[in-house]
N, C-alpha and C positions, 0 to 999 in steps of 0.2 A: 504493500500500501503505499504509494508515494504521496507525500504530505506537500502540497503545493502552497505558494504564497496567498493565494485568496482563501484557502482553507484557515490558514493560521490567522489571517486578518478577520475572517468572519467569526473564528473563535474569540478573537480579542474584541470584537463588537458585541457580541452577545455578553460576554463577561462586563464589558461596560455597562450595559443595560442594567445589568442587577446591582453593579457598583454605583453607577448615578443614582438609580432609586435609592439604595442604601444612604448614601450622602444626602440627598433631599430630605429623606426621614430625618436623619441626625441633625441636620440643621433646623428643620420644624420643630423638631420635638424637644431637643436640648434645652433651650430657653423655657418651652413649656414644662418640662420634667422639673428642672432646677427651681422655678419660681414656685411650682405646687409642693415638693417635697422641701425646700428650704436647702441652705448650705449643709447643715448637719444631715439631713435625710438623704440627700444626693450624695454626699461623701460616703455614708455608711452603704448605701446601694453601689456606689462604686468599689468600696473595699470588699464588698461582698462577692461582686463578679471577678476581682482581681485575685481573691483568695481562691476562690473555687476554680478559676482558671487552671490552677495547678493540678488539679485532678486530671487534666487532659494528658500530663505528662506520661500517666499510666498507658496512654496508646503505644508506647515505647517504638514510635516512628511506623506503626503498621499501615497507616494512610498513606506513606509514601510508598511502602512496598507494592501495596495494592496498584497504585499508579504506573509504577515501574513494571510490574510483572505481567499485569493484565493488558496494558499497552504493548510489550513487547511479544507476548503471547499471542495477542490477536494479530500483529503484524507478520509474525512468522506461522501462524496456521497453529499454534501449539494450545488447543483449547483446553486439552487437559492438564496441560501445566498452569493455566491460568486460571481454571478451575479449583486446582490444588492449592494454588497461592490464596485465592480469596476464600476459600473453604476454613484453610488454616488461620487466618487472619479473623475470620469472623469467630472461630472455634476460641480462640484467644480472648478476644476482645469481650465476648458474652461473660466469661470469667471474671475479666478485669472491671466489667460493669458492677458486679457483685460488690466487688471490693470499692468502687468509687461511692457507691451507695453507703457502706460502712463509714469509709473515712468521712464523706460530708455531713453523716450524722455526728461525728466526733468534733469535726470542725465547727458545727452549729453550735455544741455545748460550749465551746472555748472560746468563739469569736469574740463577744464581748469584752473579754479580757486582753485580747490581743492590741487592742488600738485604744489611743487616749479620744476622750471628747464624746464618747457614746452614753448618751445621757438613758436613765432608767426608761423612760418611755419608747426607746427604740430597741431595747435588749430583746424582747420577744418578738418583735417583726423581724430584728435581724436573724435571729436564730432560725425563724421559719422560712427566710428568703433564701439563707446559705442551704436548708435542706431542699428545698424546690429546685434550685439552681443545680444541686447535685444530682437531682433527678434527672433533670434535661441533659446533663453532662452523661449520665449513663446511658440514656436513650441515644444521643449523638455518638457515643462511642462504639454501641452494639450496632445500630440499625445503620450508621455512617458507612460501615465498611462496603456493603452493596451498593449504597449511593455514590461513592467514589468510583464506580465502574463507568458512570458517564462522562467523569473527566478523562479517564484513561482511555476512552473511546474517541476523545476529540468531539463529544456531543455536548458543547457548552452552551448550546442554545437550550437544550432541556433541562441542564444543571441550572440555568439562570431562570428558567420559569418556576423551578422548584424553589430558588432562592426569593424571587419575586413573591411568590405565595407567602413564605414563612415572612418576609418583611411586611406585606400588607396585614396579616393577620396579627403581627406583634404591634404594628403602627395603632391599627385601629382599636386592639385591644386595650393599649396603654391610655390613649386618649378618652375613651370610655371610662375605664376606672379611676383616672384621675379626675376627670370631671364629676365624678360619682363621690370624690372625697376620700377615696381609698389610698394606700400608700405602697410602699415596697413589696409587701407580699403579694398585693393584687397584680404588679407588674410581673414579678416572678411566675405567677400562675399563666398570664399571657405569653411569657416566653416559653414555657413548656408547653402549651398547647400548639403554639407556632412551630415549634422544634417537632414535634411528634407527627403533625400533618405533613410538614415538609419532607421528613426522611420517608414516610410512607409513601408518599408519590414519588421520590426518588427510586425507591425499590421496585414499584411497580415500572417504571420507564427502564431500568437499567434490564431486568429481566426479560422484558419485550424487546429491547435493542439487541441483546446477545444472548438468544436462546440456547447457545451451543454450551453455555454454562452450565455445569452440573454442581449445586451446593449441597453440601452434606455436613453434618454437625459432629460426625465422629472425629476420635482423637486423630490428627494428622500424623503423617510418617515423619520421624525424627529428621531426615534428611531435608524435608520440605521446611520444617520449622528453622533448620541450619541455614537453609539458602535465605529464606525470608528475613531471619535474624541480621546476618552476615551484611545485608544491606540496610536493614531498619536501626540498627544499633547507632550508626554515625546519623540518621535521619533524627533518632531520639536524643542524641546529645545536641542536635541543631535546635531541636524544640525546646530543651531546657534553656539553651542559651536565648532563645527568642521570650520565653517567659521571664527570664532574669532582666532582659534588656527593657521590655516593655510593659512588663506587669508589676515588675518589683517596686518601682518608682512610686506609686501610689501606695503601697504597703509601707515603704520608708517614711513617706510624709506622713501617713496615718500614726504610726508607731513613733515617730520622734517629734513631731508638732501636733495635729490634732484631725479629727476626722472632717471638722468644718474646712481646713486648709486642703485636705484632698479635691475639695470642689474647685478650687481655683487650679490645682495642679492638674485635673482631669479634663478641665476645659480645654487648656492648652494640648494635652496629652491626646486626648479623643480626637480633637481637630486634626492632630498630624495624622492620627490613624486613618481617619477617614478621608483625608486628601490622597493619602498614600494607596488607597485601595484600588484607585485606577491602574496605578503601576502595578500593583500586586496582581490585578486580573489580567494584565498582559503577561507576566512571569509566569503565573500558574499555567497558561497555556503552553508556554514554551519546554516546560518539563517533558510531556509526552511527544512534543515534536521532536527535541533532541534525543529522546529514546529511539524515535521512528527512525531517524537519520543514523544513529550508531549501530541501530540493529541492521539498518542495511549498507552499512560502510560507506556512506555519503559524506565524506570529510568536508567536501568544499559546501554543501548546503549548511553544514554545522557551523562552518566559518562565517558563512553569510548571515546564519541565524544570530551569531553573536554581535556582528556589527549592526546588523540592519537594528536587531532588537535592542541593543544599548542605545542607538542613536533614537530610536522611537521611544523607549522609557524616559529620555533625558527630554525628548521633545514635548511629552506629555507633563513630565514632574516639574521642570525648571520654571516655567510660568507661574504654576501653583505656589511652588516654594518660595519664590521670588515676590510673589505679590504678600504671603504670609510674611516674609521677614522685612519687607519694607513698610507693609500696611496692617499687618497682624494685628497689632493693638487698638488701631481704631476699628477694624473689623469688629474683635470681641466686644468693643463698649457699644456698636450699633445692633450687635446680636444678641448679646446675654444681658449687658448693663454696663454704665460707665464704671461702676465699682469694681469690676473685673478687668478692666482695661488694660490698668499698669501691671498687677502682678502676674496675670495669665498671658498678656501679651509678651513680657519679657521671656518668661518661658518656652512660649512658642518660638520666639526666635532663637533660643539655644537649640531647641531640639529639630527645627526645621535646617538649621545649619548643619547638622549632624547627617539629615537624611539626604542632603544633596549627594553626598559620595557615596551612601548607602545606595540609592537609587542607580548609580552610575554602574554599581556591580549587581543590579538585581537579575539581567540576563545571565550574566556569568553564573550567579548561583542556580539559576535554574538549569542551566547545561551541566552543571556538576552534578546535580542530581539525576539529572536526564540520563546520563552516561554511566552513573555508579560511581563517579569520582570525587564523593563527597566528604571522605574520610578526613583529610587534612583540614578543609575549612569547617568540619563541624568541631574540631579541637581548638581552631581560632575562635569561633563563634562561643564556645564554652568560655575561653579566656577573656573574651569581650564582655560576656555577662558576669562573670566573678569580679572582673576589674570595674565595671558598672556598678555593681552593688557594694564594694567595698569603697570606692571613691564617693557614692552616695551618701554612705553613713558617715564618713569623715567630712566631707564637703558641706554637709547640712549642719554642722556644729558651727562653722565659720561662715557660710553665707545663707544659713537659711533653707527655705523652699528652692531658690534658685541654684543651691550647691545640689540638689538631687539632678537638676537639669544638666548642670555642668559634669557631674559624674557619668552621665550617659553620652556626651559629646566627646570626651577625651579618648575614651578607647575606641569608639567609633571611628573617628578620625583615622586612628593608626592603622586598624585593620583594613579599612577600605581604600586609604591611600598608599599605604606602605606593601601589603601583604597580597591583596587580591588580584591588582594587575599582574603581577609575576606568576601567580598561579593560572589563571585563565589563559596566558600567553602560550602556555605549555600545553593545554588542551585543545586550543585550537590554531596554533601555529603561528602566533604574531609572536613580538618581541615585547617588552615591557614597555619601550618608549613608542613604539607604534600602538599600543593601547591607550597610552597618555594623550601622544600628540595627534595620532591619525582619527582615535575613536572619540576620546572626550572632549579634547581642547575645542575642535571646531563648534561643538555644541555650546560649551561655556562661553565662547567668544560672541557666538550669535545671541545670546542672552543679555549681553551687556547694554544694547540700545533699550532694550526692554524694562531693564532694571533702572536706568537712567529716567525714561520716561515714567514709570511708576512712581518714583520718588518725586520728581517733580510735580506730578499730579497731587501726590500727598500734601507737599508743602504749600503748592499755590491753590488747590482746590479741592480741598478736605470734604470729604461726603459728611452729610449731616443725616441721611437716610440710607438704610440699608440698602433698598432698591436702587438707590444713586450709586452706592459703591460697587454693585454688580453691574450696572451699565458701563462706569469708569472702566473696570477691569476687563471686560468683553471688548470695549472700544480700544483697548490697549494693545489687545493679544494680536492684531494683523501686523503690529511692528515686529513681534517674535517671529512670527511664521514667515515674513516676507524675509527678514535677516537670514533664518534658516534656508529659505529658497534660493538666496544669493549664494550663501556659504557652499550649498550641494547643489549648484543650478545643473552641472553636467549630469550629475546622478539622478537629479528629480526628472530631467526632461527625457533620458534614456532608460531610464529603470522605473521610477514611480509612475509616471503618467501611462505606459503601457499596462502596468499591472493593475492600476485603478481601473483602466478601460475593461481590461479583462474580469475584473472583481464584479462590475456591474453589469455587463454587457455579453461577456460570452457564456457560453453554455456550461453546465457543470458536467464535467465528463465523467 
């Protein structure tokens, strides 16, 4: 099965559909939720989610294994191998789901004692919310195995229909329960219902799409488990690192400062996470694509995937990150409230600065997973996560809430500027210099005029309404894309235009 440009592009577009929906819901719901729950209530809800998110570590990288082996098995016609891999993963994760339920119950019992500023009024609700989130996690861990088949088969259209269903159920439910005067327990119930409905839909779609799969729940063969574990172990390490980098910050703020302070940090952290979903939507489609190219021995397509994927992710992420760095405090003031503008805005600037170079390596990370060469990056990621946690705990004493963000920034810059370019150069056949100079630098230079124009608008024409802010941002975007077109004019004329025409007008073979 040859994976062509138009197939990858369509996967990205379908992923963006779900991502944009999630971003829209987050932008609309965040101020609504914060003002209904209050700083302490929202902080407790954030801490409950951040704490229970560690239960996903029990997945042990199985999700990545399913993507890898089902994608490779379908490409090579090895349906027996694909069935064995997914059955083994399901067998393991059903048992792990029981462990998740037990641990979530323990976490619910001790939760109020772990963080500062949780008043007696929130203790019972916090415990119930943690328990309900634990149930949602267990459902996602067991049923999610079959749902991941859709991604492995590059059917991101169906995957995102299920995601949209989950988003819609959750958003409608949250609005209804908050308007009725309920709190975080009701929100957790909405999350549970949405997760159950979406996972059942994914299972139905996956089994219809890949009827050759034969799922069984008997104990898998030891060699099957070893094959899966040899791959998933390093994915597991990466998952731990992601948790340390993106979820621990909220916990450090809650433990060292207060639950109310978590609301200020979470506003910036969630905004960064939501804006990064567009890039994540692209990167997730590159994993099965890289696996397909590697299985077919197509090294040329793998190299082109890296070059074009990196440039594409930077083209999507740089305007967003530059806008948030230059105009982020103003946006937060208009979006949530002026009382959050300075503190959350400063945190936002620090976190976005780290994300610029992280996004430059997003395609590289996807390729390393797709071709099974993610061992070394997994250890780097663990190092980054441990350094992040250590520095955050140290720097919070000196710089308060800003120190937690700085603790995230420093190790991220080292990993993504120093280590990653050299590693990916070995996988795709480029030198370190070519990665920096030929792949990264043209995109960064193309973003300079947009950054200058954004700063000028912020100083000369500051927005006083949220819709004005968005109108100004959209009006500035052509500056960036025109500059990119000029920098890559030969490539755009000879490569992009023909492919875009084929994407929309040619018949799908």
